[in-house]
All heavy atoms as TSV, in Angstrom:
chain	resi	resn	atom	element	x	y	z
A	1	ARG	N	N	20.116	41.096	84.221
A	1	ARG	CA	C	19.361	41.220	85.440
A	1	ARG	C	C	20.270	41.079	86.646
A	1	ARG	O	O	20.176	41.842	87.586
A	1	ARG	CB	C	18.239	40.191	85.432
A	1	ARG	CG	C	17.455	40.186	86.712
A	1	ARG	CD	C	16.343	39.194	86.713
A	1	ARG	NE	N	16.854	37.881	86.395
A	1	ARG	CZ	C	16.132	36.896	85.934
A	1	ARG	NH1	N	14.865	37.081	85.716
A	1	ARG	NH2	N	16.660	35.729	85.676
A	2	SER	N	N	21.170	40.098	86.614
A	2	SER	CA	C	22.043	39.895	87.774
A	2	SER	C	C	22.975	41.084	87.992
A	2	SER	O	O	23.279	41.428	89.129
A	2	SER	CB	C	22.845	38.600	87.633
A	2	SER	OG	O	23.679	38.656	86.500
A	3	LEU	N	N	23.408	41.733	86.914
A	3	LEU	CA	C	24.258	42.920	87.058
A	3	LEU	C	C	23.501	44.045	87.752
A	3	LEU	O	O	24.043	44.745	88.603
A	3	LEU	CB	C	24.765	43.393	85.700
A	3	LEU	CG	C	25.814	42.526	85.030
A	3	LEU	CD1	C	26.108	43.038	83.621
A	3	LEU	CD2	C	27.082	42.487	85.850
A	4	LEU	N	N	22.244	44.212	87.392
A	4	LEU	CA	C	21.444	45.267	88.013
A	4	LEU	C	C	21.153	44.946	89.472
A	4	LEU	O	O	21.226	45.804	90.340
A	4	LEU	CB	C	20.137	45.455	87.244
A	4	LEU	CG	C	20.272	45.999	85.829
A	4	LEU	CD1	C	18.939	45.950	85.124
A	4	LEU	CD2	C	20.834	47.400	85.819
A	5	GLN	N	N	20.825	43.693	89.762
A	5	GLN	CA	C	20.496	43.318	91.135
A	5	GLN	C	C	21.705	43.364	92.058
A	5	GLN	O	O	21.580	43.685	93.230
A	5	GLN	CB	C	19.879	41.916	91.163
A	5	GLN	CG	C	18.486	41.894	90.591
A	5	GLN	CD	C	17.916	40.489	90.500
A	5	GLN	OE1	O	18.641	39.520	90.327
A	5	GLN	NE2	N	16.613	40.390	90.611
A	6	SER	N	N	22.891	43.058	91.519
A	6	SER	CA	C	24.081	43.046	92.362
A	6	SER	C	C	24.632	44.438	92.628
A	6	SER	O	O	25.474	44.619	93.492
A	6	SER	CB	C	25.177	42.198	91.708
A	6	SER	OG	O	25.709	42.864	90.572
A	7	GLY	N	N	24.167	45.423	91.874
A	7	GLY	CA	C	24.663	46.780	92.041
A	7	GLY	C	C	25.878	47.076	91.182
A	7	GLY	O	O	26.466	48.144	91.277
A	8	SER	N	N	26.274	46.134	90.331
A	8	SER	CA	C	27.420	46.343	89.451
A	8	SER	C	C	27.158	47.458	88.447
A	8	SER	O	O	28.068	48.150	88.023
A	8	SER	CB	C	27.772	45.057	88.701
A	8	SER	OG	O	28.142	44.052	89.607
A	9	VAL	N	N	25.916	47.613	88.048
A	9	VAL	CA	C	25.518	48.671	87.130
A	9	VAL	C	C	24.754	49.700	87.938
A	9	VAL	O	O	23.732	49.389	88.546
A	9	VAL	CB	C	24.625	48.118	85.994
A	9	VAL	CG1	C	24.118	49.237	85.120
A	9	VAL	CG2	C	25.379	47.094	85.169
A	10	THR	N	N	25.267	50.924	87.973
A	10	THR	CA	C	24.580	51.958	88.740
A	10	THR	C	C	23.630	52.781	87.883
A	10	THR	O	O	22.645	53.302	88.376
A	10	THR	CB	C	25.582	52.898	89.432
A	10	THR	OG1	O	26.437	53.472	88.439
A	10	THR	CG2	C	26.406	52.145	90.457
A	11	ARG	N	N	23.929	52.896	86.590
A	11	ARG	CA	C	23.046	53.618	85.678
A	11	ARG	C	C	23.126	52.960	84.318
A	11	ARG	O	O	24.201	52.622	83.841
A	11	ARG	CB	C	23.449	55.075	85.544
A	11	ARG	CG	C	23.127	55.892	86.761
A	11	ARG	CD	C	23.472	57.353	86.540
A	11	ARG	NE	N	23.085	58.168	87.641
A	11	ARG	CZ	C	23.730	58.250	88.794
A	11	ARG	NH1	N	24.817	57.537	88.994
A	11	ARG	NH2	N	23.310	59.036	89.758
A	12	ALA	N	N	21.980	52.812	83.689
A	12	ALA	CA	C	21.923	52.250	82.342
A	12	ALA	C	C	20.702	52.827	81.643
A	12	ALA	O	O	19.720	53.188	82.286
A	12	ALA	CB	C	21.827	50.729	82.397
A	13	ALA	N	N	20.772	52.919	80.340
A	13	ALA	CA	C	19.633	53.386	79.553
A	13	ALA	C	C	19.254	52.289	78.571
A	13	ALA	O	O	20.111	51.698	77.924
A	13	ALA	CB	C	20.000	54.652	78.789
A	14	PHE	N	N	17.983	52.014	78.511
A	14	PHE	CA	C	17.460	51.023	77.589
A	14	PHE	C	C	16.426	51.705	76.712
A	14	PHE	O	O	15.646	52.514	77.189
A	14	PHE	CB	C	16.784	49.873	78.345
A	14	PHE	CG	C	17.713	49.125	79.250
A	14	PHE	CD1	C	17.874	49.500	80.566
A	14	PHE	CD2	C	18.420	48.037	78.774
A	14	PHE	CE1	C	18.724	48.817	81.420
A	14	PHE	CE2	C	19.283	47.337	79.607
A	14	PHE	CZ	C	19.430	47.721	80.927
A	15	CYS	N	N	16.412	51.365	75.461
A	15	CYS	CA	C	15.452	51.947	74.536
A	15	CYS	C	C	14.692	50.810	73.856
A	15	CYS	O	O	15.306	49.916	73.279
A	15	CYS	CB	C	16.182	52.799	73.505
A	15	CYS	SG	S	15.047	53.663	72.412
A	16	PHE	N	N	13.383	50.853	73.948
A	16	PHE	CA	C	12.547	49.822	73.364
A	16	PHE	C	C	11.436	50.483	72.572
A	16	PHE	O	O	11.015	51.586	72.872
A	16	PHE	CB	C	11.916	48.959	74.461
A	16	PHE	CG	C	12.931	48.253	75.315
A	16	PHE	CD1	C	13.351	48.809	76.507
A	16	PHE	CD2	C	13.468	47.051	74.911
A	16	PHE	CE1	C	14.280	48.167	77.305
A	16	PHE	CE2	C	14.405	46.402	75.694
A	16	PHE	CZ	C	14.812	46.953	76.891
A	17	ASN	N	N	10.944	49.767	71.571
A	17	ASN	CA	C	9.809	50.315	70.830
A	17	ASN	C	C	8.512	49.928	71.523
A	17	ASN	O	O	8.521	49.353	72.602
A	17	ASN	CB	C	9.854	49.875	69.356
A	17	ASN	CG	C	9.693	48.380	69.192
A	17	ASN	OD1	O	9.001	47.732	69.961
A	17	ASN	ND2	N	10.330	47.830	68.178
A	18	ASP	N	N	7.394	50.223	70.907
A	18	ASP	CA	C	6.097	50.010	71.550
A	18	ASP	C	C	5.505	48.632	71.293
A	18	ASP	O	O	4.343	48.394	71.618
A	18	ASP	CB	C	5.097	51.074	71.081
A	18	ASP	CG	C	5.429	52.446	71.650
A	18	ASP	OD1	O	5.994	52.496	72.755
A	18	ASP	OD2	O	5.115	53.443	70.988
A	19	ALA	N	N	6.280	47.721	70.721
A	19	ALA	CA	C	5.757	46.391	70.428
A	19	ALA	C	C	5.401	45.649	71.718
A	19	ALA	O	O	6.054	45.824	72.748
A	19	ALA	CB	C	6.783	45.586	69.634
A	20	LEU	N	N	4.393	44.822	71.659
A	20	LEU	CA	C	3.948	44.068	72.829
A	20	LEU	C	C	5.065	43.183	73.370
A	20	LEU	O	O	5.268	43.093	74.573
A	20	LEU	CB	C	2.720	43.226	72.472
A	20	LEU	CG	C	2.130	42.397	73.610
A	20	LEU	CD1	C	1.707	43.292	74.764
A	20	LEU	CD2	C	0.961	41.581	73.093
A	21	GLU	N	N	5.812	42.566	72.482
A	21	GLU	CA	C	6.936	41.705	72.894
A	21	GLU	C	C	7.957	42.499	73.703
A	21	GLU	O	O	8.425	42.042	74.750
A	21	GLU	CB	C	7.602	41.088	71.673
A	21	GLU	CG	C	8.861	40.327	71.982
A	21	GLU	CD	C	8.617	38.857	72.210
A	21	GLU	OE1	O	7.526	38.381	71.901
A	21	GLU	OE2	O	9.529	38.203	72.709
A	22	ASP	N	N	8.316	43.701	73.245
A	22	ASP	CA	C	9.261	44.541	73.990
A	22	ASP	C	C	8.702	44.906	75.359
A	22	ASP	O	O	9.418	44.901	76.351
A	22	ASP	CB	C	9.595	45.816	73.218
A	22	ASP	CG	C	10.605	45.582	72.115
A	22	ASP	OD1	O	11.081	44.444	71.976
A	22	ASP	OD2	O	10.922	46.548	71.399
A	23	HIS	N	N	7.420	45.232	75.402
A	23	HIS	CA	C	6.791	45.590	76.673
A	23	HIS	C	C	6.888	44.433	77.666
A	23	HIS	O	O	7.194	44.636	78.844
A	23	HIS	CB	C	5.336	45.991	76.464
A	23	HIS	CG	C	4.600	46.245	77.737
A	23	HIS	ND1	N	4.823	47.368	78.506
A	23	HIS	CD2	C	3.689	45.509	78.399
A	23	HIS	CE1	C	4.067	47.315	79.571
A	23	HIS	NE2	N	3.366	46.189	79.536
A	24	ARG	N	N	6.657	43.238	77.198
A	24	ARG	CA	C	6.737	42.066	78.085
A	24	ARG	C	C	8.152	41.860	78.608
A	24	ARG	O	O	8.346	41.578	79.788
A	24	ARG	CB	C	6.264	40.818	77.344
A	24	ARG	CG	C	4.781	40.794	77.134
A	24	ARG	CD	C	4.351	39.539	76.427
A	24	ARG	NE	N	2.913	39.562	76.198
A	24	ARG	CZ	C	2.328	39.014	75.169
A	24	ARG	NH1	N	3.027	38.378	74.253
A	24	ARG	NH2	N	1.018	39.077	75.040
A	25	VAL	N	N	9.139	41.984	77.731
A	25	VAL	CA	C	10.537	41.803	78.140
A	25	VAL	C	C	10.930	42.850	79.179
A	25	VAL	O	O	11.518	42.530	80.212
A	25	VAL	CB	C	11.488	41.859	76.921
A	25	VAL	CG1	C	12.935	41.915	77.357
A	25	VAL	CG2	C	11.251	40.663	76.012
A	26	VAL	N	N	10.606	44.098	78.904
A	26	VAL	CA	C	10.936	45.185	79.823
A	26	VAL	C	C	10.231	44.985	81.159
A	26	VAL	O	O	10.835	45.132	82.223
A	26	VAL	CB	C	10.556	46.556	79.206
A	26	VAL	CG1	C	10.696	47.667	80.219
A	26	VAL	CG2	C	11.402	46.835	77.986
A	27	SER	N	N	8.966	44.648	81.123
A	27	SER	CA	C	8.214	44.434	82.362
A	27	SER	C	C	8.817	43.311	83.187
A	27	SER	O	O	8.956	43.429	84.409
A	27	SER	CB	C	6.753	44.120	82.048
A	27	SER	OG	O	6.141	45.223	81.444
A	28	ARG	N	N	9.185	42.215	82.542
A	28	ARG	CA	C	9.789	41.091	83.275
A	28	ARG	C	C	11.119	41.491	83.882
A	28	ARG	O	O	11.420	41.175	85.031
A	28	ARG	CB	C	10.004	39.903	82.336
A	28	ARG	CG	C	8.966	38.840	82.470
A	28	ARG	CD	C	9.354	37.546	81.793
A	28	ARG	NE	N	10.131	37.646	80.575
A	28	ARG	CZ	C	9.639	37.577	79.345
A	28	ARG	NH1	N	8.354	37.417	79.148
A	28	ARG	NH2	N	10.425	37.673	78.308
A	29	LEU	N	N	11.949	42.192	83.115
A	29	LEU	CA	C	13.270	42.597	83.584
A	29	LEU	C	C	13.172	43.533	84.779
A	29	LEU	O	O	13.776	43.304	85.819
A	29	LEU	CB	C	14.059	43.266	82.461
A	29	LEU	CG	C	15.414	43.860	82.840
A	29	LEU	CD1	C	16.388	42.760	83.252
A	29	LEU	CD2	C	15.985	44.657	81.685
A	30	PHE	N	N	12.387	44.584	84.647
A	30	PHE	CA	C	12.356	45.608	85.673
A	30	PHE	C	C	11.455	45.272	86.851
A	30	PHE	O	O	11.569	45.875	87.905
A	30	PHE	CB	C	11.985	46.952	85.070
A	30	PHE	CG	C	13.028	47.475	84.112
A	30	PHE	CD1	C	12.670	48.035	82.900
A	30	PHE	CD2	C	14.373	47.393	84.413
A	30	PHE	CE1	C	13.621	48.514	82.018
A	30	PHE	CE2	C	15.335	47.866	83.544
A	30	PHE	CZ	C	14.957	48.424	82.345
A	31	SER	N	N	10.556	44.316	86.712
A	31	SER	CA	C	9.687	43.951	87.827
A	31	SER	C	C	10.470	43.298	88.963
A	31	SER	O	O	10.012	43.260	90.098
A	31	SER	CB	C	8.584	43.006	87.367
A	31	SER	OG	O	9.122	41.738	87.021
A	32	GLN	N	N	11.647	42.812	88.671
A	32	GLN	CA	C	12.459	42.135	89.675
A	32	GLN	C	C	13.422	43.076	90.396
A	32	GLN	O	O	14.231	42.638	91.199
A	32	GLN	CB	C	13.228	40.986	89.024
A	32	GLN	CG	C	12.293	39.975	88.405
A	32	GLN	CD	C	13.013	38.949	87.576
A	32	GLN	OE1	O	14.187	38.706	87.772
A	32	GLN	NE2	N	12.304	38.344	86.650
A	33	LEU	N	N	13.327	44.348	90.093
A	33	LEU	CA	C	14.192	45.348	90.726
A	33	LEU	C	C	13.368	46.224	91.652
A	33	LEU	O	O	12.174	46.404	91.439
A	33	LEU	CB	C	14.841	46.224	89.652
A	33	LEU	CG	C	15.726	45.503	88.651
A	33	LEU	CD1	C	16.144	46.445	87.544
A	33	LEU	CD2	C	16.935	44.908	89.327
A	34	PRO	N	N	14.014	46.793	92.664
A	34	PRO	CA	C	13.277	47.743	93.522
A	34	PRO	C	C	12.753	48.901	92.673
A	34	PRO	O	O	13.465	49.411	91.802
A	34	PRO	CB	C	14.333	48.226	94.514
A	34	PRO	CG	C	15.448	47.246	94.440
A	34	PRO	CD	C	15.393	46.627	93.075
A	35	GLY	N	N	11.519	49.296	92.905
A	35	GLY	CA	C	10.894	50.347	92.110
A	35	GLY	C	C	11.666	51.649	92.081
A	35	GLY	O	O	11.648	52.375	91.099
A	36	ILE	N	N	12.383	51.939	93.159
A	36	ILE	CA	C	13.134	53.194	93.229
A	36	ILE	C	C	14.310	53.214	92.251
A	36	ILE	O	O	14.827	54.266	91.904
A	36	ILE	CB	C	13.603	53.471	94.665
A	36	ILE	CG1	C	14.019	54.926	94.801
A	36	ILE	CG2	C	14.714	52.526	95.076
A	36	ILE	CD1	C	14.163	55.363	96.233
A	37	SER	N	N	14.739	52.063	91.773
A	37	SER	CA	C	15.916	52.022	90.908
A	37	SER	C	C	15.569	52.091	89.427
A	37	SER	O	O	16.441	52.009	88.584
A	37	SER	CB	C	16.739	50.762	91.189
A	37	SER	OG	O	15.985	49.607	90.920
A	38	VAL	N	N	14.295	52.246	89.087
A	38	VAL	CA	C	13.876	52.272	87.682
A	38	VAL	C	C	13.121	53.557	87.397
A	38	VAL	O	O	12.207	53.931	88.128
A	38	VAL	CB	C	12.973	51.063	87.358
A	38	VAL	CG1	C	12.474	51.135	85.926
A	38	VAL	CG2	C	13.706	49.754	87.607
A	39	THR	N	N	13.517	54.236	86.338
A	39	THR	CA	C	12.812	55.416	85.868
A	39	THR	C	C	12.513	55.237	84.396
A	39	THR	O	O	13.378	54.810	83.634
A	39	THR	CB	C	13.661	56.685	86.054
A	39	THR	OG1	O	13.939	56.846	87.440
A	39	THR	CG2	C	12.943	57.907	85.542
A	40	THR	N	N	11.325	55.560	83.991
A	40	THR	CA	C	10.936	55.424	82.590
A	40	THR	C	C	10.733	56.802	81.989
A	40	THR	O	O	10.051	57.647	82.574
A	40	THR	CB	C	9.625	54.619	82.466
A	40	THR	OG1	O	9.816	53.344	83.046
A	40	THR	CG2	C	9.225	54.463	81.010
A	41	ILE	N	N	11.337	57.005	80.829
A	41	ILE	CA	C	11.085	58.209	80.036
A	41	ILE	C	C	10.459	57.709	78.749
A	41	ILE	O	O	11.069	56.945	78.009
A	41	ILE	CB	C	12.383	58.994	79.730
A	41	ILE	CG1	C	13.080	59.393	81.019
A	41	ILE	CG2	C	12.063	60.222	78.873
A	41	ILE	CD1	C	14.444	60.014	80.813
A	42	HIS	N	N	9.227	58.099	78.505
A	42	HIS	CA	C	8.495	57.594	77.348
A	42	HIS	C	C	8.339	58.707	76.320
A	42	HIS	O	O	7.810	59.774	76.634
A	42	HIS	CB	C	7.116	57.087	77.793
A	42	HIS	CG	C	6.360	56.430	76.699
A	42	HIS	ND1	N	5.471	57.095	75.911
A	42	HIS	CD2	C	6.376	55.147	76.260
A	42	HIS	CE1	C	4.956	56.268	75.030
A	42	HIS	NE2	N	5.495	55.083	75.221
A	43	PHE	N	N	8.802	58.449	75.112
A	43	PHE	CA	C	8.660	59.402	74.008
A	43	PHE	C	C	7.620	58.828	73.058
A	43	PHE	O	O	7.834	57.784	72.457
A	43	PHE	CB	C	9.980	59.603	73.267
A	43	PHE	CG	C	11.074	60.140	74.140
A	43	PHE	CD1	C	12.126	59.334	74.535
A	43	PHE	CD2	C	11.046	61.445	74.583
A	43	PHE	CE1	C	13.135	59.818	75.330
A	43	PHE	CE2	C	12.048	61.941	75.394
A	43	PHE	CZ	C	13.092	61.130	75.761
A	44	ASP	N	N	6.512	59.487	72.925
A	44	ASP	CA	C	5.436	58.981	72.085
A	44	ASP	C	C	5.220	59.928	70.913
A	44	ASP	O	O	4.616	60.984	71.067
A	44	ASP	CB	C	4.165	58.851	72.916
A	44	ASP	CG	C	3.062	58.134	72.170
A	44	ASP	OD1	O	3.357	57.426	71.195
A	44	ASP	OD2	O	1.894	58.285	72.576
A	45	GLY	N	N	5.732	59.553	69.787
A	45	GLY	CA	C	5.509	60.340	68.581
A	45	GLY	C	C	6.119	61.725	68.608
A	45	GLY	O	O	5.497	62.676	68.164
A	46	VAL	N	N	7.313	61.845	69.155
A	46	VAL	CA	C	7.979	63.143	69.200
A	46	VAL	C	C	9.154	63.130	68.225
A	46	VAL	O	O	9.708	62.085	67.922
A	46	VAL	CB	C	8.484	63.500	70.615
A	46	VAL	CG1	C	7.327	63.607	71.582
A	46	VAL	CG2	C	9.486	62.498	71.107
A	47	PRO	N	N	9.541	64.290	67.741
A	47	PRO	CA	C	10.699	64.355	66.855
A	47	PRO	C	C	11.973	63.902	67.571
A	47	PRO	O	O	12.103	64.054	68.786
A	47	PRO	CB	C	10.802	65.834	66.484
A	47	PRO	CG	C	9.474	66.420	66.796
A	47	PRO	CD	C	8.913	65.596	67.915
A	48	ARG	N	N	12.902	63.354	66.808
A	48	ARG	CA	C	14.171	62.886	67.362
A	48	ARG	C	C	14.893	63.993	68.110
A	48	ARG	O	O	15.472	63.767	69.171
A	48	ARG	CB	C	15.073	62.341	66.239
A	48	ARG	CG	C	16.391	61.788	66.764
A	48	ARG	CD	C	17.454	61.690	65.695
A	48	ARG	NE	N	17.719	62.934	65.008
A	48	ARG	CZ	C	18.455	63.940	65.498
A	48	ARG	NH1	N	18.987	63.852	66.696
A	48	ARG	NH2	N	18.632	65.037	64.814
A	49	THR	N	N	14.832	65.225	67.601
A	49	THR	CA	C	15.539	66.330	68.257
A	49	THR	C	C	14.968	66.610	69.649
A	49	THR	O	O	15.719	66.940	70.565
A	49	THR	CB	C	15.479	67.612	67.409
A	49	THR	OG1	O	14.112	67.903	67.096
A	49	THR	CG2	C	16.277	67.449	66.123
A	50	PHE	N	N	13.660	66.463	69.807
A	50	PHE	CA	C	13.051	66.646	71.130
A	50	PHE	C	C	13.536	65.560	72.082
A	50	PHE	O	O	13.908	65.842	73.222
A	50	PHE	CB	C	11.530	66.622	71.029
A	50	PHE	CG	C	10.865	66.771	72.371
A	50	PHE	CD1	C	10.667	68.021	72.923
A	50	PHE	CD2	C	10.468	65.653	73.089
A	50	PHE	CE1	C	10.065	68.165	74.167
A	50	PHE	CE2	C	9.866	65.786	74.332
A	50	PHE	CZ	C	9.671	67.040	74.866
A	51	ALA	N	N	13.546	64.317	71.613
A	51	ALA	CA	C	14.021	63.205	72.447
A	51	ALA	C	C	15.477	63.430	72.837
A	51	ALA	O	O	15.865	63.203	73.983
A	51	ALA	CB	C	13.865	61.881	71.698
A	52	GLN	N	N	16.291	63.904	71.891
A	52	GLN	CA	C	17.703	64.128	72.202
A	52	GLN	C	C	17.874	65.235	73.229
A	52	GLN	O	O	18.683	65.099	74.152
A	52	GLN	CB	C	18.508	64.445	70.950
A	52	GLN	CG	C	19.992	64.580	71.277
A	52	GLN	CD	C	20.875	64.622	70.059
A	52	GLN	OE1	O	20.429	64.425	68.949
A	52	GLN	NE2	N	22.146	64.894	70.282
A	53	ARG	N	N	17.123	66.307	73.114
A	53	ARG	CA	C	17.228	67.381	74.109
A	53	ARG	C	C	16.845	66.874	75.496
A	53	ARG	O	O	17.488	67.217	76.494
A	53	ARG	CB	C	16.363	68.579	73.714
A	53	ARG	CG	C	16.986	69.424	72.601
A	53	ARG	CD	C	16.289	70.765	72.456
A	53	ARG	NE	N	14.864	70.655	72.221
A	53	ARG	CZ	C	14.278	70.639	71.025
A	53	ARG	NH1	N	15.012	70.735	69.941
A	53	ARG	NH2	N	12.978	70.533	70.917
A	54	ALA	N	N	15.811	66.058	75.579
A	54	ALA	CA	C	15.387	65.508	76.874
A	54	ALA	C	C	16.456	64.575	77.437
A	54	ALA	O	O	16.772	64.630	78.630
A	54	ALA	CB	C	14.065	64.770	76.718
A	55	LEU	N	N	17.031	63.723	76.596
A	55	LEU	CA	C	18.090	62.816	77.050
A	55	LEU	C	C	19.343	63.591	77.444
A	55	LEU	O	O	20.010	63.244	78.419
A	55	LEU	CB	C	18.406	61.786	75.966
A	55	LEU	CG	C	17.309	60.750	75.714
A	55	LEU	CD1	C	17.610	59.953	74.448
A	55	LEU	CD2	C	17.161	59.826	76.911
A	56	ASP	N	N	19.679	64.635	76.684
A	56	ASP	CA	C	20.835	65.472	77.020
A	56	ASP	C	C	20.645	66.113	78.397
A	56	ASP	O	O	21.572	66.142	79.217
A	56	ASP	CB	C	21.043	66.566	75.968
A	56	ASP	CG	C	21.574	66.041	74.647
A	56	ASP	OD1	O	21.944	64.852	74.569
A	56	ASP	OD2	O	21.607	66.840	73.685
A	57	ALA	N	N	19.450	66.618	78.652
A	57	ALA	CA	C	19.175	67.259	79.945
A	57	ALA	C	C	19.269	66.233	81.077
A	57	ALA	O	O	19.818	66.536	82.138
A	57	ALA	CB	C	17.787	67.913	79.930
A	58	ALA	N	N	18.762	65.028	80.849
A	58	ALA	CA	C	18.840	63.986	81.874
A	58	ALA	C	C	20.295	63.605	82.134
A	58	ALA	O	O	20.709	63.429	83.287
A	58	ALA	CB	C	18.043	62.760	81.439
A	59	ALA	N	N	21.095	63.512	81.087
A	59	ALA	CA	C	22.520	63.177	81.236
A	59	ALA	C	C	23.241	64.263	82.032
A	59	ALA	O	O	23.997	63.964	82.958
A	59	ALA	CB	C	23.166	63.002	79.869
A	60	ARG	N	N	23.001	65.517	81.679
A	60	ARG	CA	C	23.657	66.626	82.388
A	60	ARG	C	C	23.221	66.679	83.861
A	60	ARG	O	O	24.037	66.958	84.737
A	60	ARG	CB	C	23.345	67.944	81.700
A	60	ARG	CG	C	24.113	68.131	80.416
A	60	ARG	CD	C	23.925	69.537	79.837
A	60	ARG	NE	N	24.505	69.604	78.515
A	60	ARG	CZ	C	23.812	69.540	77.372
A	60	ARG	NH1	N	22.490	69.434	77.403
A	60	ARG	NH2	N	24.418	69.580	76.209
A	61	ALA	N	N	21.954	66.388	84.119
A	61	ALA	CA	C	21.459	66.387	85.497
A	61	ALA	C	C	22.161	65.330	86.336
A	61	ALA	O	O	22.299	65.478	87.546
A	61	ALA	CB	C	19.949	66.149	85.516
A	62	GLU	N	N	22.630	64.271	85.695
A	62	GLU	CA	C	23.357	63.210	86.395
A	62	GLU	C	C	24.872	63.442	86.391
A	62	GLU	O	O	25.627	62.639	86.905
A	62	GLU	CB	C	23.046	61.850	85.763
A	62	GLU	CG	C	21.620	61.400	85.984
A	62	GLU	CD	C	21.306	61.122	87.442
A	62	GLU	OE1	O	22.207	60.660	88.171
A	62	GLU	OE2	O	20.164	61.374	87.862
A	63	GLY	N	N	25.295	64.560	85.774
A	63	GLY	CA	C	26.715	64.908	85.781
A	63	GLY	C	C	27.528	64.313	84.637
A	63	GLY	O	O	28.741	64.206	84.730
A	64	PHE	N	N	26.863	63.940	83.545
A	64	PHE	CA	C	27.556	63.351	82.401
A	64	PHE	C	C	27.459	64.256	81.189
A	64	PHE	O	O	26.516	65.029	81.051
A	64	PHE	CB	C	26.944	61.994	82.038
A	64	PHE	CG	C	27.099	60.962	83.108
A	64	PHE	CD1	C	26.045	60.681	83.959
A	64	PHE	CD2	C	28.286	60.276	83.268
A	64	PHE	CE1	C	26.167	59.724	84.961
A	64	PHE	CE2	C	28.424	59.320	84.264
A	64	PHE	CZ	C	27.365	59.043	85.103
A	65	GLU	N	N	28.441	64.133	80.303
A	65	GLU	CA	C	28.388	64.824	79.024
A	65	GLU	C	C	27.556	63.984	78.064
A	65	GLU	O	O	27.858	62.804	77.864
A	65	GLU	CB	C	29.790	65.029	78.448
A	65	GLU	CG	C	30.489	66.260	78.962
A	65	GLU	CD	C	29.711	67.526	78.644
A	65	GLU	OE1	O	29.252	67.705	77.499
A	65	GLU	OE2	O	29.566	68.349	79.555
A	66	PRO	N	N	26.520	64.560	77.452
A	66	PRO	CA	C	25.663	63.798	76.552
A	66	PRO	C	C	26.412	63.092	75.419
A	66	PRO	O	O	26.112	61.943	75.098
A	66	PRO	CB	C	24.692	64.845	76.004
A	66	PRO	CG	C	24.650	65.881	77.074
A	66	PRO	CD	C	26.047	65.919	77.652
A	67	ALA	N	N	27.398	63.759	74.844
A	67	ALA	CA	C	28.137	63.152	73.735
A	67	ALA	C	C	28.862	61.887	74.172
A	67	ALA	O	O	28.966	60.919	73.410
A	67	ALA	CB	C	29.124	64.154	73.151
A	68	ALA	N	N	29.349	61.881	75.399
A	68	ALA	CA	C	30.062	60.710	75.899
A	68	ALA	C	C	29.123	59.520	76.099
A	68	ALA	O	O	29.559	58.367	76.043
A	68	ALA	CB	C	30.769	61.036	77.220
A	69	LEU	N	N	27.850	59.804	76.303
A	69	LEU	CA	C	26.866	58.732	76.515
A	69	LEU	C	C	26.182	58.303	75.226
A	69	LEU	O	O	25.448	57.325	75.214
A	69	LEU	CB	C	25.817	59.187	77.526
A	69	LEU	CG	C	26.334	59.536	78.920
A	69	LEU	CD1	C	25.184	60.011	79.782
A	69	LEU	CD2	C	27.031	58.355	79.542
A	70	GLY	N	N	26.387	59.063	74.172
A	70	GLY	CA	C	25.748	58.714	72.896
A	70	GLY	C	C	24.258	58.988	72.878
A	70	GLY	O	O	23.490	58.232	72.293
A	71	THR	N	N	23.859	60.091	73.495
A	71	THR	CA	C	22.430	60.401	73.527
A	71	THR	C	C	21.852	60.610	72.124
A	71	THR	O	O	20.674	60.345	71.912
A	71	THR	CB	C	22.145	61.656	74.384
A	71	THR	OG1	O	22.912	62.747	73.898
A	71	THR	CG2	C	22.460	61.402	75.847
A	72	ASP	N	N	22.683	61.028	71.195
A	72	ASP	CA	C	22.193	61.190	69.830
A	72	ASP	C	C	21.771	59.856	69.226
A	72	ASP	O	O	20.727	59.757	68.573
A	72	ASP	CB	C	23.241	61.880	68.947
A	72	ASP	CG	C	24.568	61.140	68.913
A	72	ASP	OD1	O	24.858	60.329	69.832
A	72	ASP	OD2	O	25.355	61.383	67.985
A	73	ALA	N	N	22.541	58.813	69.466
A	73	ALA	CA	C	22.187	57.482	68.948
A	73	ALA	C	C	20.949	56.932	69.647
A	73	ALA	O	O	20.086	56.318	69.019
A	73	ALA	CB	C	23.366	56.532	69.120
A	74	ILE	N	N	20.863	57.168	70.962
A	74	ILE	CA	C	19.691	56.695	71.705
A	74	ILE	C	C	18.441	57.425	71.203
A	74	ILE	O	O	17.401	56.811	70.975
A	74	ILE	CB	C	19.867	56.910	73.217
A	74	ILE	CG1	C	21.043	56.082	73.729
A	74	ILE	CG2	C	18.596	56.551	73.973
A	74	ILE	CD1	C	21.462	56.398	75.158
A	75	ALA	N	N	18.558	58.728	71.005
A	75	ALA	CA	C	17.411	59.510	70.522
A	75	ALA	C	C	16.984	59.065	69.137
A	75	ALA	O	O	15.786	59.043	68.833
A	75	ALA	CB	C	17.755	60.998	70.516
A	76	ALA	N	N	17.937	58.688	68.308
A	76	ALA	CA	C	17.599	58.216	66.953
A	76	ALA	C	C	16.741	56.952	67.032
A	76	ALA	O	O	15.862	56.733	66.196
A	76	ALA	CB	C	18.862	57.955	66.149
A	77	GLU	N	N	16.981	56.134	68.043
A	77	GLU	CA	C	16.203	54.919	68.218
A	77	GLU	C	C	14.872	55.176	68.922
A	77	GLU	O	O	13.895	54.497	68.675
A	77	GLU	CB	C	16.990	53.888	69.032
A	77	GLU	CG	C	18.218	53.364	68.322
A	77	GLU	CD	C	17.860	52.555	67.072
A	77	GLU	OE1	O	16.858	51.813	67.115
A	77	GLU	OE2	O	18.581	52.664	66.081
A	78	CYS	N	N	14.865	56.155	69.816
A	78	CYS	CA	C	13.671	56.409	70.623
A	78	CYS	C	C	12.704	57.375	69.981
A	78	CYS	O	O	11.508	57.274	70.199
A	78	CYS	CB	C	14.069	56.997	71.985
A	78	CYS	SG	S	14.990	55.857	73.023
A	79	GLY	N	N	13.226	58.358	69.299
A	79	GLY	CA	C	12.373	59.424	68.785
A	79	GLY	C	C	11.728	59.114	67.481
A	79	GLY	O	O	11.862	58.120	66.874
């Protein structure tokens, strides 16, 4: 939290499942940040390949190579 609030981290991706405990942790963490600095991408019951394509597009839109960010690993957890 302190890294995000201080501006030390400019971009980060977090992947959580739909468990109530995860929802509470995420809500507590992000509620303390300005709303403009948080974006949520929610994948609900989609194939891993769809999640990876969406993450790849988001990475490219920010000027990053998806492979360098490990979007395949993130999609495996999210999708």
